Backbone bond lengths (Angstrom), bond angles and torsions (degrees), N, CA, C in turn:
res aa  C-N    CA-C-N  psi(-1)  N-CA   C-N-CA  omega(-1)  CA-C   N-CA-C  phi
1 M - - - 1.459 - - 1.530 110.16 -
2 N 1.298 117.55 131.00 1.460 123.53 178.10 1.529 109.27 -75.19
3 D 1.327 117.04 128.32 1.466 120.84 -174.41 1.523 113.58 -100.66
4 T 1.330 119.14 16.31 1.462 120.32 179.95 1.519 112.04 -70.93
5 Q 1.307 118.56 -19.93 1.456 122.65 176.22 1.526 108.84 -117.77
6 A 1.316 115.35 159.47 1.464 120.04 178.97 1.528 110.03 -67.67
7 W 1.348 114.65 135.70 1.468 119.26 179.48 1.534 109.20 -88.39
8 T 1.321 113.76 81.39 1.457 119.93 175.54 1.523 109.37 -77.52
9 I 1.326 116.24 168.05 1.464 120.85 176.63 1.524 110.23 -58.35
10 G 1.317 117.38 -43.28 1.456 120.37 179.55 1.509 112.56 -60.99
11 R 1.319 116.56 -43.11 1.464 119.53 -179.36 1.534 110.89 -70.50
12 L 1.314 116.90 -40.56 1.463 119.79 176.74 1.527 111.13 -56.59
13 L 1.319 116.69 -45.00 1.464 120.28 -178.89 1.528 111.11 -65.21
14 S 1.327 117.15 -42.16 1.465 120.16 -179.50 1.529 110.90 -64.09
15 W 1.332 116.30 -46.87 1.459 120.20 -179.10 1.534 110.84 -63.40
16 T 1.330 115.73 -45.44 1.463 120.03 -176.84 1.520 111.18 -65.82
17 T 1.325 117.37 -39.34 1.461 120.60 178.95 1.527 110.36 -58.98
18 E 1.318 116.67 -45.90 1.467 120.53 179.59 1.524 111.16 -65.47
19 F 1.329 116.08 -41.72 1.464 120.67 -179.63 1.534 111.28 -63.00
20 L 1.327 116.82 -46.02 1.463 119.70 -179.21 1.521 111.45 -68.95
21 Q 1.304 117.43 -34.26 1.461 120.90 176.06 1.526 110.23 -60.55
22 Q 1.328 116.93 -40.42 1.457 121.30 178.43 1.520 111.76 -69.76
23 N 1.340 116.34 -18.13 1.464 120.92 -179.94 1.524 112.24 -107.52
24 D 1.329 115.10 27.28 1.473 122.60 167.77 1.519 115.58 72.86
25 S 1.336 118.62 20.20 1.462 119.29 171.65 1.526 109.23 -68.31
26 R 1.333 115.80 136.42 1.466 119.68 178.94 1.528 111.75 -81.51
27 S 1.327 116.97 -15.61 1.473 121.00 179.63 1.523 108.79 -140.79
28 P 1.325 117.45 66.18 1.473 120.30 -171.40 1.523 114.68 -61.66
29 R 1.335 118.07 -41.40 1.462 119.15 -179.42 1.521 111.22 -67.07
30 L 1.317 116.15 -44.71 1.464 120.00 178.68 1.521 110.59 -61.40
31 D 1.320 116.91 -44.19 1.464 120.47 178.94 1.523 110.31 -59.09
32 A 1.337 116.15 -45.80 1.463 120.58 -179.09 1.526 111.18 -59.93
33 E 1.320 117.05 -42.97 1.459 121.24 -178.38 1.524 111.64 -68.32
34 I 1.313 117.10 -44.05 1.464 119.77 -178.92 1.527 110.57 -62.67
35 L 1.326 116.24 -43.92 1.465 119.92 -178.42 1.527 111.69 -66.70
36 L 1.329 117.19 -39.17 1.461 119.09 -179.52 1.527 111.19 -72.38
37 A 1.322 117.20 -40.78 1.464 119.27 177.06 1.524 110.69 -61.69
38 H 1.335 116.39 -39.73 1.468 120.39 177.30 1.528 110.29 -62.70
39 T 1.321 116.69 -43.97 1.463 121.27 -179.85 1.526 112.01 -61.46
40 L 1.326 115.96 -40.68 1.465 121.01 -176.55 1.530 112.78 -87.96
41 G 1.333 117.20 -6.48 1.458 120.52 179.86 1.508 113.40 67.90
42 C 1.342 116.27 39.05 1.464 120.09 -179.43 1.517 109.95 -133.28
43 Q 1.318 117.07 174.66 1.455 122.67 175.02 1.532 109.49 -81.19
44 R 1.331 115.84 150.47 1.471 119.46 179.76 1.526 111.77 -54.81
45 I 1.313 117.60 -41.39 1.459 120.96 -176.19 1.533 111.19 -61.46
46 E 1.336 116.83 -29.03 1.461 120.14 -179.25 1.524 112.44 -66.94
47 L 1.318 117.22 -24.69 1.463 119.82 -179.82 1.522 111.34 -59.26
48 Y 1.322 116.56 -32.58 1.470 120.39 -174.40 1.531 112.66 -74.44
49 T 1.304 117.55 -13.77 1.472 120.52 175.14 1.527 111.31 -101.03
50 R 1.347 115.81 2.94 1.464 120.45 -175.04 1.531 111.90 -126.92
51 F 1.338 117.16 22.25 1.457 121.31 -173.96 1.536 113.63 -54.18
52 E 1.333 117.64 -34.26 1.471 120.32 -175.82 1.527 112.94 -89.40
53 E 1.318 116.34 -3.97 1.461 120.26 179.73 1.524 110.33 -72.17
54 Q 1.330 116.40 143.10 1.461 121.63 177.47 1.530 109.37 -107.13
55 P 1.332 118.10 107.92 1.464 120.02 178.79 1.528 111.15 -61.08
56 A 1.307 115.45 152.61 1.465 121.32 178.31 1.527 110.14 -63.98
57 E 1.315 115.88 156.92 1.467 120.44 -177.22 1.531 111.62 -58.70
58 G 1.337 116.95 -38.07 1.463 118.92 178.13 1.513 112.23 -60.22
59 H 1.319 117.13 -41.66 1.458 121.03 176.92 1.527 111.04 -65.86
60 R 1.334 116.41 -40.26 1.469 119.12 -179.14 1.532 110.95 -65.56
61 E 1.321 116.34 -38.76 1.461 119.36 179.20 1.528 111.21 -66.21
62 H 1.324 116.61 -43.05 1.462 119.60 177.40 1.529 110.55 -62.26
63 Y 1.316 116.25 -41.72 1.467 121.17 177.98 1.526 110.32 -61.71
64 R 1.340 117.87 -43.61 1.468 120.90 179.05 1.525 110.84 -58.90
65 Q 1.327 116.29 -40.93 1.467 119.57 179.53 1.523 111.25 -63.12
66 L 1.330 116.98 -43.60 1.463 120.34 178.70 1.527 111.08 -64.01
67 V 1.324 116.36 -41.74 1.466 120.46 -179.03 1.530 110.24 -64.10
68 R 1.333 117.07 -41.26 1.470 119.52 178.04 1.533 110.61 -61.25
69 R 1.330 116.48 -43.51 1.467 119.52 179.73 1.521 111.09 -65.40
70 R 1.330 117.00 -36.83 1.472 119.60 176.77 1.523 110.09 -65.78
71 A 1.326 117.18 -41.23 1.465 120.33 178.43 1.521 111.26 -63.46
72 D 1.341 117.05 -27.54 1.469 121.35 176.95 1.523 112.33 -80.70
73 G 1.337 116.68 -3.18 1.459 120.06 174.59 1.505 115.75 111.10
74 C 1.323 118.87 -9.88 1.461 120.23 -178.03 1.529 110.17 -63.38
75 P 1.327 118.90 126.86 1.462 120.87 -179.14 1.525 112.71 -60.58
76 V 1.309 116.05 144.93 1.460 122.02 -179.41 1.526 111.01 -57.55
77 A 1.311 117.34 -40.24 1.473 120.21 -177.76 1.520 111.52 -59.05
78 Y 1.335 117.99 -37.27 1.458 120.24 178.14 1.529 110.76 -71.88
79 L 1.311 117.01 -32.88 1.463 120.28 -179.39 1.524 111.77 -69.27
80 V 1.330 116.94 -38.19 1.471 119.92 -179.26 1.527 111.73 -97.90
81 E 1.336 116.73 -6.31 1.466 124.41 173.23 1.518 113.32 64.88
82 H 1.310 117.50 29.44 1.459 119.47 171.61 1.527 109.39 -159.34
83 R 1.337 114.86 161.01 1.462 121.93 177.33 1.522 108.26 -150.84
84 E 1.312 116.46 142.69 1.457 120.40 178.00 1.526 109.77 -83.94
85 F 1.325 115.58 139.44 1.467 122.29 175.89 1.516 107.71 -146.52
86 Y 1.294 117.38 132.09 1.459 121.97 -179.11 1.532 110.29 52.74
87 S 1.337 114.51 40.46 1.479 124.14 177.56 1.520 113.73 64.58
88 Q 1.331 117.17 25.45 1.456 121.03 178.73 1.527 110.53 -135.45
89 P 1.336 118.04 151.30 1.464 120.19 179.10 1.526 111.75 -84.77
90 F 1.329 115.14 140.59 1.460 121.14 176.92 1.522 109.77 -133.92
91 E 1.313 115.67 140.43 1.460 120.54 173.84 1.529 108.95 -69.16
92 V 1.321 115.71 139.42 1.464 120.58 172.08 1.523 108.48 -135.41
93 S 1.320 115.02 156.43 1.459 121.24 174.05 1.523 106.69 -144.86
94 A 1.320 115.61 176.71 1.463 120.06 -179.97 1.527 112.35 -67.18
95 D 1.332 117.86 -4.53 1.467 121.87 177.72 1.526 112.62 -85.51
96 V 1.335 117.44 -7.70 1.468 120.65 -177.53 1.526 109.45 -135.04
97 L 1.326 114.92 156.83 1.451 119.91 173.33 1.521 110.43 -65.11
98 I 1.317 115.90 150.55 1.458 121.09 172.47 1.524 108.02 -78.71
99 P 1.328 119.31 125.89 1.466 120.91 -179.36 1.529 112.37 -57.20
100 R 1.331 115.53 137.24 1.461 122.30 177.39 1.521 109.98 -108.63
101 P 1.333 116.77 148.22 1.472 119.35 178.06 1.527 113.06 -57.98
102 E 1.334 117.49 -31.09 1.461 120.38 -177.75 1.520 112.14 -61.43
103 T 1.333 116.42 -29.14 1.462 120.03 -177.83 1.523 111.70 -68.39
104 E 1.321 117.15 -18.67 1.466 119.86 177.08 1.524 111.53 -60.67
105 F 1.330 116.90 -23.96 1.469 119.42 179.41 1.524 111.68 -69.32
106 V 1.328 117.94 -23.43 1.468 120.27 172.86 1.526 109.10 -66.83
107 V 1.320 116.69 -43.01 1.471 120.98 177.77 1.519 110.15 -60.63
108 I 1.316 116.88 -48.44 1.472 121.57 -177.47 1.519 110.74 -59.87
109 E 1.327 116.85 -44.77 1.465 120.44 179.75 1.529 111.04 -65.30
110 A 1.324 117.30 -40.30 1.467 120.28 178.78 1.525 111.44 -64.16
111 L 1.322 116.94 -39.15 1.464 119.94 178.56 1.516 110.82 -65.07
112 D 1.323 116.50 -38.62 1.472 119.78 177.57 1.521 110.91 -61.07
113 Q 1.320 116.87 -44.28 1.468 119.37 -178.39 1.531 111.53 -71.97
114 A 1.334 116.97 -37.28 1.468 119.66 178.27 1.523 110.75 -62.28
115 A 1.329 116.90 -34.35 1.471 120.55 -179.96 1.519 111.94 -64.43
116 S 1.337 116.96 -22.84 1.469 120.31 179.58 1.526 111.86 -91.70
117 M 1.331 117.59 4.75 1.459 121.57 -176.29 1.521 112.24 -116.58
118 T 1.307 117.12 25.67 1.466 120.59 -175.78 1.521 112.64 -64.25
119 D 1.337 117.97 -19.29 1.465 121.03 -179.36 1.524 112.69 -82.48
120 R 1.318 118.31 -1.53 1.461 121.55 -174.40 1.524 113.20 -91.02
121 G 1.305 118.17 -11.59 1.454 119.01 -172.06 1.509 109.89 80.22
122 P 1.342 118.40 -157.32 1.464 120.78 -179.13 1.528 111.28 -56.74
123 L 1.323 116.18 132.47 1.462 121.47 -177.73 1.526 110.71 -93.01
124 Q 1.322 115.01 141.67 1.457 122.11 176.11 1.536 108.11 -104.41
125 L 1.333 116.06 117.39 1.448 121.65 -177.39 1.522 110.00 -116.70
126 A 1.341 115.35 157.35 1.464 120.59 172.77 1.520 108.70 -138.25
127 D 1.314 114.47 138.61 1.466 122.72 174.46 1.520 106.34 -114.13
128 V 1.327 116.17 108.98 1.463 121.53 -173.38 1.528 109.56 -95.24
129 G 1.338 115.96 120.76 1.458 120.31 -173.81 1.514 109.61 79.24
130 T 1.304 116.16 52.91 1.470 121.35 -168.11 1.517 114.09 -66.74
131 G 1.355 118.00 -27.05 1.466 119.35 -179.93 1.519 111.25 59.93
132 S 1.332 116.54 -120.88 1.467 121.00 -180.00 1.520 112.96 -76.69
133 G 1.336 117.38 -4.37 1.465 120.80 175.77 1.515 114.77 89.77
134 I 1.324 118.13 10.75 1.462 119.70 -172.14 1.527 113.23 -62.67
135 L 1.330 117.38 -42.61 1.461 118.93 -178.68 1.524 110.93 -67.99
136 A 1.319 116.74 -46.49 1.466 120.32 -179.90 1.518 110.93 -58.48
137 I 1.330 117.35 -43.31 1.458 121.15 -177.32 1.515 111.50 -68.48
138 C 1.322 117.47 -46.16 1.467 119.73 -179.87 1.523 111.71 -62.99
139 L 1.325 116.70 -38.22 1.470 119.24 179.62 1.522 110.98 -70.10
140 A 1.315 117.40 -41.22 1.465 119.61 177.92 1.519 110.95 -62.70
141 Q 1.324 116.92 -38.19 1.464 120.19 179.01 1.515 111.97 -66.88
142 Q 1.323 116.57 -41.92 1.460 121.21 -171.58 1.528 113.77 -87.76
143 I 1.327 117.33 -23.00 1.471 121.14 -179.83 1.524 106.65 -112.35
144 S 1.303 116.46 92.91 1.466 120.83 -170.18 1.527 112.86 -64.88
145 N 1.338 117.41 -31.42 1.475 120.20 -178.21 1.525 109.71 -95.39
146 S 1.321 116.73 53.98 1.462 119.45 -176.89 1.518 110.91 -141.41
147 S 1.320 114.62 156.45 1.457 122.27 164.73 1.520 106.58 -126.56
148 V 1.332 116.27 146.93 1.455 120.73 -171.64 1.516 110.01 -125.76
149 L 1.325 115.30 131.87 1.461 122.66 172.25 1.523 107.09 -99.54
150 A 1.332 117.66 119.01 1.467 122.75 -178.61 1.522 108.43 -109.07
151 I 1.328 116.20 118.24 1.466 122.42 -171.15 1.521 110.29 -116.49
152 D 1.333 116.23 139.21 1.457 120.93 171.26 1.519 108.42 -153.77
153 N 1.325 116.62 152.74 1.464 119.25 178.73 1.520 112.40 -93.91
154 S 1.338 116.69 4.05 1.464 121.44 -179.86 1.523 110.50 -109.70
155 P 1.335 118.72 113.87 1.466 120.13 176.27 1.531 112.19 -59.01
156 A 1.330 116.80 -35.06 1.468 119.58 179.98 1.521 111.06 -66.20
157 A 1.329 116.79 -39.69 1.468 120.12 177.07 1.519 110.38 -65.95
158 L 1.320 116.93 -41.36 1.462 120.38 179.59 1.528 111.66 -62.58
159 A 1.321 117.16 -31.69 1.469 120.05 176.93 1.521 110.37 -65.97
160 V 1.330 117.36 -39.70 1.465 120.61 176.29 1.526 109.88 -65.58
161 A 1.335 116.44 -44.47 1.465 120.15 178.52 1.520 111.25 -59.37
162 Q 1.333 116.47 -40.70 1.467 120.24 179.05 1.516 111.12 -60.88
163 N 1.326 116.85 -42.27 1.464 120.12 178.37 1.526 111.23 -61.84
164 N 1.329 116.54 -40.86 1.463 119.82 179.67 1.525 111.78 -69.39
165 I 1.326 116.77 -38.86 1.466 120.53 177.68 1.523 110.17 -62.52
166 R 1.318 116.14 -41.98 1.466 120.62 178.25 1.523 110.34 -65.53
167 R 1.315 116.70 -42.00 1.474 121.01 -179.68 1.517 111.35 -60.58
168 H 1.319 116.16 -36.95 1.466 120.57 -178.43 1.528 112.17 -95.20
169 Q 1.338 116.44 7.99 1.464 123.41 172.93 1.531 112.22 56.56
170 L 1.332 115.25 51.44 1.462 120.54 -178.15 1.534 111.75 -123.52
171 E 1.340 116.52 24.61 1.457 119.33 -178.38 1.526 112.72 -59.70
172 D 1.323 117.10 -29.39 1.461 119.98 -177.68 1.520 112.91 -85.18
173 R 1.329 117.59 -4.81 1.472 121.12 -176.31 1.520 113.20 -114.91
174 I 1.336 116.73 -19.80 1.461 120.55 -176.05 1.520 109.59 -121.91
175 E 1.327 115.49 127.50 1.462 122.27 176.83 1.522 108.61 -106.76
176 L 1.322 116.68 129.06 1.458 121.49 177.53 1.521 110.25 -93.69
177 A 1.340 115.48 143.64 1.458 119.87 178.43 1.518 109.67 -145.79
178 E 1.332 115.97 134.03 1.458 120.37 173.58 1.522 108.19 -87.87
179 G 1.321 117.40 127.82 1.448 119.58 -179.10 1.509 113.19 -175.21
180 D 1.322 114.58 169.92 1.459 122.71 179.33 1.528 108.37 -95.02
181 L 1.323 116.71 97.62 1.468 122.75 -176.49 1.530 108.75 53.43
182 L 1.333 117.96 -127.41 1.467 121.14 -176.61 1.526 112.68 -101.79
183 A 1.333 116.60 12.18 1.465 119.96 -172.22 1.521 113.15 -57.11
184 G 1.334 118.03 -36.36 1.458 119.51 -176.70 1.509 115.02 -97.56
185 V 1.337 117.57 10.75 1.468 121.35 -175.45 1.525 109.20 -92.35
186 D 1.340 116.72 127.31 1.463 120.37 -177.41 1.519 112.17 -120.32
187 R 1.347 117.05 25.10 1.457 120.59 179.24 1.517 110.55 -118.16
188 Q 1.313 116.34 159.87 1.454 121.54 174.87 1.532 109.82 -84.50
189 L 1.309 115.48 139.42 1.463 121.49 -174.77 1.525 110.72 -123.13
190 D 1.314 116.04 147.42 1.461 120.82 178.52 1.530 112.58 -92.78
191 I 1.320 116.29 -35.69 1.466 121.42 178.79 1.519 108.32 -140.50
192 I 1.319 115.63 130.88 1.455 122.33 173.49 1.523 108.14 -117.58
193 V 1.317 116.94 125.80 1.465 121.19 175.77 1.519 108.52 -118.06
194 S 1.327 115.46 152.15 1.456 119.03 177.50 1.514 110.84 -160.15
195 N 1.319 114.70 138.13 1.461 122.47 167.06 1.526 105.25 -116.73
196 P 1.332 117.13 78.11 1.461 120.63 -171.44 1.530 111.50 -84.57
197 P 1.320 117.94 172.34 1.467 119.44 170.84 1.533 109.94 -60.05
198 Y 1.337 116.50 129.60 1.477 118.81 177.46 1.523 112.53 -142.78
199 V 1.316 116.81 18.62 1.463 121.11 176.57 1.526 108.47 -89.96
200 S 1.328 117.12 133.78 1.459 120.59 175.96 1.527 109.47 -77.58
201 E 1.322 116.00 160.01 1.467 119.64 -179.60 1.524 111.58 -61.90
202 A 1.320 117.47 -37.81 1.465 120.53 178.82 1.530 110.62 -68.31
203 E 1.329 116.10 -41.45 1.463 120.05 -179.99 1.518 110.91 -65.61
204 Y 1.330 117.04 -34.33 1.454 121.35 -178.52 1.528 111.10 -58.72
205 E 1.319 116.45 -38.84 1.463 120.16 -178.59 1.522 112.24 -66.58
206 Q 1.331 117.31 -17.47 1.464 121.36 -178.98 1.525 113.08 -98.88
207 L 1.335 117.62 -1.61 1.460 120.11 -179.15 1.525 110.97 -68.09
208 D 1.335 115.60 157.01 1.458 120.26 176.28 1.524 110.22 -58.23
209 R 1.329 115.70 150.47 1.464 121.17 -177.02 1.520 111.74 -57.82
210 D 1.340 118.18 -39.80 1.460 119.10 -175.59 1.521 111.96 -67.85
211 V 1.342 116.91 -21.10 1.463 120.19 173.55 1.527 110.16 -86.55
212 R 1.314 116.10 -51.42 1.465 121.30 -173.37 1.530 112.97 -63.81
213 E 1.333 116.82 -37.92 1.459 119.49 -173.97 1.524 114.22 -93.43
214 F 1.345 117.08 -11.59 1.464 118.11 -173.13 1.530 114.37 -124.59
215 E 1.322 119.52 -33.09 1.463 119.86 -178.58 1.531 109.63 -85.21
216 P 1.334 117.92 150.95 1.473 120.50 -173.34 1.527 112.49 -64.98
217 R 1.313 115.75 121.49 1.464 121.36 -176.58 1.525 111.99 -59.07
218 Q 1.333 116.34 -39.34 1.464 119.74 -176.29 1.526 112.66 -65.48
219 A 1.339 116.92 -20.51 1.461 120.53 178.09 1.521 112.11 -89.31
220 L 1.318 116.59 -4.71 1.464 121.46 -177.79 1.526 112.74 -110.91
221 V 1.331 116.35 -47.29 1.469 120.98 -168.31 1.522 111.10 -93.31
222 A 1.337 114.61 126.39 1.463 120.39 178.92 1.519 112.10 -92.98
223 G 1.335 116.95 -32.21 1.457 121.41 -175.68 1.508 110.43 151.80
224 P 1.324 117.60 -164.06 1.466 120.67 -176.62 1.524 114.57 -58.58
225 S 1.330 118.14 -36.03 1.460 120.34 -175.44 1.520 114.08 -101.84
226 G 1.327 117.91 -20.61 1.462 121.72 -172.83 1.517 113.52 90.17
227 M 1.329 117.32 -11.38 1.470 122.31 -176.16 1.529 113.36 -96.27
228 E 1.305 116.61 -4.77 1.466 120.31 -168.87 1.531 113.45 -59.13
229 V 1.333 118.33 -44.61 1.467 120.26 -178.38 1.531 110.18 -68.23
230 Y 1.321 117.41 -41.14 1.465 120.07 176.45 1.526 111.00 -57.52
231 Q 1.311 116.40 -40.44 1.465 120.40 -177.48 1.523 111.63 -64.64
232 Q 1.321 117.82 -27.65 1.471 120.86 174.03 1.528 111.64 -83.06
233 L 1.329 115.37 -41.28 1.465 120.16 -170.63 1.523 113.24 -73.76
234 V 1.317 117.96 -38.03 1.465 120.06 -175.79 1.532 111.89 -59.78
235 P 1.349 120.46 -50.67 1.474 118.51 178.18 1.522 113.04 -65.81
236 Q 1.320 117.78 -33.98 1.469 120.04 176.18 1.526 110.74 -62.81
237 A 1.332 115.95 -42.25 1.465 120.20 -179.94 1.521 110.62 -65.09
238 A 1.322 117.27 -40.08 1.458 120.91 -179.33 1.525 111.31 -60.40
239 E 1.331 117.43 -32.16 1.460 121.39 -179.12 1.530 112.28 -77.89
240 R 1.316 117.29 -22.59 1.467 120.21 -172.37 1.525 114.40 -110.58
241 L 1.311 118.10 -11.76 1.460 120.24 176.67 1.519 110.53 -76.18
242 S 1.310 116.24 142.61 1.461 120.43 170.94 1.528 108.42 -74.73
243 A 1.321 116.98 160.63 1.461 120.84 -179.98 1.522 109.89 -56.03
244 G 1.328 116.51 130.37 1.458 121.01 -178.65 1.507 114.17 81.75
245 G 1.350 117.20 2.92 1.461 120.91 178.90 1.523 111.56 -76.75
246 W 1.320 115.28 162.84 1.466 120.72 -173.19 1.522 112.36 -116.06
247 L 1.342 114.57 140.82 1.459 123.66 170.48 1.525 107.32 -110.98
248 L 1.340 116.28 124.26 1.463 121.99 -176.43 1.518 108.66 -123.91
249 L 1.334 116.97 120.74 1.453 122.07 -172.44 1.523 111.55 -126.11
250 E 1.325 116.52 123.83 1.465 118.23 169.44 1.525 108.47 -72.27
251 T 1.340 116.00 148.21 1.454 119.14 -178.94 1.512 111.02 -151.06
252 S 1.306 114.41 175.84 1.462 122.49 175.09 1.524 109.12 -89.78
253 P 1.327 118.14 144.82 1.467 119.79 175.41 1.526 112.34 -53.82
254 M 1.323 116.81 -29.53 1.463 120.63 -178.89 1.525 112.90 -75.00
255 L 1.339 116.74 -18.26 1.467 120.69 -176.11 1.526 113.46 -110.97
256 A 1.325 117.35 -5.76 1.467 120.33 -172.16 1.528 111.98 -57.49
257 E 1.315 117.35 -44.33 1.466 119.90 -178.34 1.524 111.03 -65.75
258 Q 1.327 117.03 -41.43 1.467 119.95 177.81 1.526 111.09 -63.94
259 L 1.326 116.48 -38.03 1.461 119.69 -178.91 1.519 110.86 -68.91
260 Q 1.314 117.40 -40.69 1.469 119.92 175.15 1.525 109.98 -59.23
261 Q 1.331 116.46 -42.09 1.459 120.30 -179.91 1.519 111.32 -66.01
262 L 1.341 116.89 -36.03 1.464 121.00 178.09 1.522 110.72 -61.71
263 L 1.324 117.42 -44.36 1.459 120.58 178.04 1.518 110.82 -65.55
264 S 1.311 116.39 -40.91 1.464 120.26 -179.69 1.526 111.33 -65.46
265 D 1.333 116.30 -44.62 1.461 120.43 -178.07 1.524 112.41 -67.25
266 H 1.333 116.89 -27.17 1.461 118.88 -179.79 1.523 110.73 -62.07
267 G 1.312 116.96 -38.06 1.454 121.40 174.86 1.512 115.65 95.54
268 A 1.325 118.23 -14.75 1.464 119.90 -177.23 1.520 112.55 -91.80
269 F 1.334 117.16 -9.12 1.461 120.74 -173.62 1.520 112.31 -110.67
270 E 1.325 114.12 147.72 1.461 121.23 174.63 1.530 108.30 -135.47
271 E 1.317 115.79 177.80 1.468 121.42 -178.06 1.533 111.53 50.19
272 I 1.314 115.78 41.22 1.459 120.37 -179.67 1.523 108.46 -68.55
273 R 1.327 115.41 125.93 1.452 119.65 -171.23 1.516 111.17 -135.87
274 L 1.324 114.88 161.08 1.452 122.17 -177.38 1.523 109.50 -126.43
275 T 1.334 116.85 133.60 1.469 122.39 175.50 1.522 108.54 -112.78
276 R 1.320 116.01 134.63 1.465 121.56 178.86 1.525 110.22 -100.38
277 D 1.330 115.62 151.90 1.462 120.13 179.52 1.526 110.24 -88.14
278 L 1.326 116.83 -172.10 1.461 120.88 -176.01 1.516 112.89 -67.42
279 A 1.326 116.77 -19.32 1.461 121.09 175.42 1.524 111.33 -89.62
280 N 1.338 116.40 7.84 1.468 123.54 -179.44 1.530 112.08 65.47
281 L 1.331 116.15 27.52 1.461 120.78 177.26 1.527 109.76 -99.93
282 P 1.337 118.37 142.61 1.461 120.93 176.79 1.524 110.45 -58.84
283 R 1.330 117.18 127.23 1.460 119.26 -172.30 1.524 114.05 -131.36
284 V 1.333 119.06 -35.90 1.463 121.47 -178.06 1.527 108.96 -129.83
285 V 1.321 115.75 128.61 1.469 121.83 173.97 1.524 107.56 -109.03
286 A 1.321 116.48 130.87 1.460 121.48 -177.53 1.520 110.18 -129.21
287 G 1.310 115.65 148.66 1.453 120.89 175.68 1.521 109.88 -145.73
288 R 1.332 116.50 144.58 1.473 121.91 179.45 1.506 109.67 -103.72
289 L 1.325 117.24 132.04 1.458 120.71 179.08 1.535 109.32 -68.63
290 K 1.300 115.74 132.79 1.459 120.35 -179.47 1.530 110.45 -62.00
291 N 1.316 114.97 153.75 1.461 120.76 -179.05 1.510 112.58 -73.81
292 S 1.317 116.25 -19.51 1.466 118.72 178.48 1.502 110.66 -152.40
C-alpha cells in the first residue's frame, strides 16, 4: 500500500476492493467491508459513517494480514470465524463446512413436517453430520417440544458445535454424540435431517479453490459417485425412524433423482418428495417411513 496519502477507512475499502478483484474474489467489496468491520470491531453499516477516519496502525496491519489471506483464497467466514445462517450468527472454523443458504431449506422442510406431528408429544430429532451444529440448533429453537441428537464423526467439528450450542443456550435441548452416521444410535426418532458429504471425487477436483483448498474434504466428498453416504444412511434411518417419521436429506441437483430412487427402492419410505431452492434447483429429498 502506498503511504503518500492518509489511509482512511474509505481509501482502505477502495484499495482492498480493487486488490481482491484482481485476485479473483467473487465479492470483493463485500469481502473488504466484512474484514475491515471485523478488524475494527464494528458493524459493516458503521463503516459508511466513518469513511474519513484513519484506523490505527495496529488495526491496519491486522487488516492487511486478513486481506492477504483472502487473496490467497481463504474464505472470509474462516477469517472472521463466524457465518450467518437462518438470520443468526454461528461460529465456524476450518474444521467445519461454511454454512450455505441452500441448507436453510432443510430447516424449512423439517418445520413443515414437525407441524404435522403435534399429536406425538415431544419430538425426537437427529442431525446426522452436524458440523457446526446449525441444523440442530435451528430445529431446537423453532420446535419447542423437541430434543435433538447431533452426531458427527469429527471431534473437532463437535467442539465447534458445542460452542454454538452454548452460545445459543441450548445445552439442555441438544445432545452431542461422536459416531459414524446412525450406527451407534439406539433410540426411535421422529425426524432425521442430514447435510452429508455428497460430492463425487471427480466433482471435487472441479470445485472452486476456496472450497477445495480450505474446507474439510471429509465433510464434502462421499466417494466415486457421491451417493456412498446416502447408501449407508438411508437403511440406517429406516431402522431408527418411528412409524410416519421423516428423513430429510440435502443433496446436489445432479444427485436428486438418484436419491429419490434410492428411497423408493428401499421400500420402507412413502410420500417421497423434492424441495427446490431459490434458484429452482433440486435441494432437499424427503421420505416418510411407512406405518407398517
